[in-house]
N, C-alpha and C positions, 0 to 999 in steps of 0.2 A: 194640255198645259203648255204655255208659251215658254220658250227658253229665255233665261235672263241674259241680258247683254253684258258682256265683260268690259270692265273699265281698267284704267291703269292701277287703281287701288287693288284690284284682284291679282295683279302681278307682283304685289309686294313693294310697289314704289320703285322698282328697278328701272333705270334709264340707261339706254345705250347711246353712245355718242361717238361720232367719227372725228370730232373736233379735238385736236391735240391740246388746245389751250383751255379745255373744259375744266372747271374747278367744282368738284362736288360740294354741295352745301352753300354755294354762293347765292343761289336764287331761292333758298328756303324761306326767307323772311319777306314774302311778298306783301303781307299785311302791315309791315312796318313802314310802308311808304307814307310820306307826310301828306296831309290834306292840302289841296290847292287853295290859294287865297280866294276869298269870296268874289273878288272882281274877275277872277278867271273862270268861275263856274257858271253854268247855265242850268238852272233848276226848272222843273216842270211842275205846275200846280194843277192837279186833276181833281175833279169832283166825281164821286162814284157811289153807287149803291148796289152794284152787282156782286152777288155772292155773299151778301151781308144781311140777308133776311130783310131787305128793304131799308136798312139803316143807312143814313147818309154820312159819308166821310169825305174828308179832303186828303188827298195823297200827294206827297211831295217826292218826286223822283229825280234822279240824275246827280246826286251828291257824289263827289269824288274825294275820297279821303279815308281816314281810319274809322274803325267802328266806334271808338271812344268819342271822336268829334261828331259823328253822326248821332250818337245817343245824346250828347250834350245839346246839339241843335234841336233835336226832337223834344227834349225836356224844356228848353227855352220856349219853343213854339207852343207847347201845351200850357205852360205857365202864362204866357202872354195872352192866349185865347181863353184861358179859364176853363178848359175842357180836358177830357182824357184822351188817350191815344196810345200808340205803341210804335216801335221801330222794328221792322221785319224785312229781311231780304233786301237790305239797302234802301228801303223806302220808309218814309215817315208817314204814319197814318194818324190823322187828327179827327176826332169825332165831331160830326156836324158839318154844316155848310159854312165854313169860316174861311173860305178861299181868299176873299178880299183882304181879310185881316192878316192871314198868313203871308200873302204876297207883299203887303205893305211892310210888315216886320222884316221880311227877308231883304227887301229893297233898302230898308234902313241900315241893315247889317252890311250892305254892299254887294249882295248877290244879284245876278241877273235872273229874272223870273219870267217864265213864259206861261201864259194861261192856256190850258189845253181843255178843249170841250166847251159846251154851252156855258 
């Protein structure tokens, strides 16, 4: 049986600092960071079928911002393409090979989009 690797969570979230100006709780709200403007973001549009039982999907990666903004963008993309999909692990997954449609819509919104793969 392999040993489980210990992480910071296993220590109870205890942090030691030698910085005299350290303020506890100051950095707790990392998720509250605002989303970057569309013009400042570079998104990647991937086409994939790996690990999905041969089903084709378009994956959008590289979004920097809040989870709410990512979910809203994912919802807009699904509606624009007329297909299903999901948002997981900071990626927008759109069902089908709709990469060109996704890229066109993201460019309309002002995002910089890079086509990755074939």
